[in-house]
C-alpha positions, 0 to 999 in steps of 0.5 A: 410765213405761209406760202401759196403751196400751203393753201393750195394743198388744202384747196386741192384736198377739197376741190381736186384740180383733176376733177375739173371738166376737160379743158377747164383752166383751173389751178395756179394761173399766175405766180409761184407756189413758193410765194409767201402769203399774208393776205388772201382775197376771194372773188368770183371774177378777176377783173381790173377793178378787183385787181385794183382793190387787191393792190390797195388792200395789200393782197398777195393771193387772189382765189377766184371761181372764174379763171383769170385766163380762159384763152391763151395770151398771144401778147402782153401789149398793155394797150389791151385792158386785159393785158394791162391787168395781167401786168399789174398782177405780176408787178405787184407780186399777186398770185392767182388761183382759180377753182372753177368746174372742180368747185361745181363738181366737188362735194361741199362745193358750189353745187351743194352750196346752191342746193342749200341756198335754194332750200332743196331736200332729197338732193342728188347728183344731176348731169354727169360729166365725162369722168362720171362726176355730177356737175349739178344737183337735183332735189325737191322743193319743201312744198309744190309751187306754181311756176310763177310762184317758183320764179319768185321763190328762186329770186328770193332764195338767190337774192337777185333783183330779177329772174327770167321765167321760161314756161308754157304754163305759169300755173304748172306745179313745180315739185322736182328741181334741177340746176347747173351753176352759172351757164348750163343752158345746154343741159336742159335736155337732161332735165327733160329726159329725167322728167324734172319739173323745173331747171335753173341755170343762167345765160339761157339763149333766146332761141333755146328758150323757144325750144324749152317752151316747146318741150314743156319744161319750166326754166328759171334763169337768175343770171350768171352772177348768182355764182357770187356765192363762191366768194362768200363760201370760200371766205368762210372756208379759208377763215376756218382753215386759217385757224386750223392750220395756224397760217396767220393770214388775213382773209378778205373777200372782194367788195367789188360787184363784177356783174356786167349787167344792171337790172333796171326796173 
């Protein structure tokens, strides 16, 4: 039977743990590399409802984008919902493996997937991490769009209900685009430095928005949950590797939305 380490070996070839940003808790977070696996599930987040889904579906390996443990656990008092979730994971013998910034930085990882989703051309690295590997991408639109129309272009391409447009001029023409997956608002200065027309990222802070407008940059904030793309792409890759390596696994993806925000119109 396939073991966790068999799957992790392939994952590390494509998303090396060593390229993750400093301090990012990637890799095997719960479980053992020697655990046997017959059903694996992909997800963006590991939340209580996702764990309940995994238990109901008999999953014994969860592969997530966001690490299940971001900060040290100081106790396992199950009165805390997060701790209760850890207890359920362990009690049901589920291993959890997370691929976070090493997915963003890897070739054919989250950043390249998003560049394809956005329909960018002439795609190049954007915003280099301390190890010299880019954490984002930049490219060109197939044809220039006004900032207003570009916002709707991003909304359609990323399949979200709403986006936030931050610009001093809605008629500004957008041709060059850069982005950081998830929360990358602290990197907007790099887009200005490279004279890029527009920057896409999630979780832009209110006062940061004021500074962006003053700089003349246009920013589109489609939210953090756009990283749900990881769930689908990782499902596709695992399905392919399952066949190529004769793992005889059942590969599934979580059907739970872990987006904490409800967009009301």
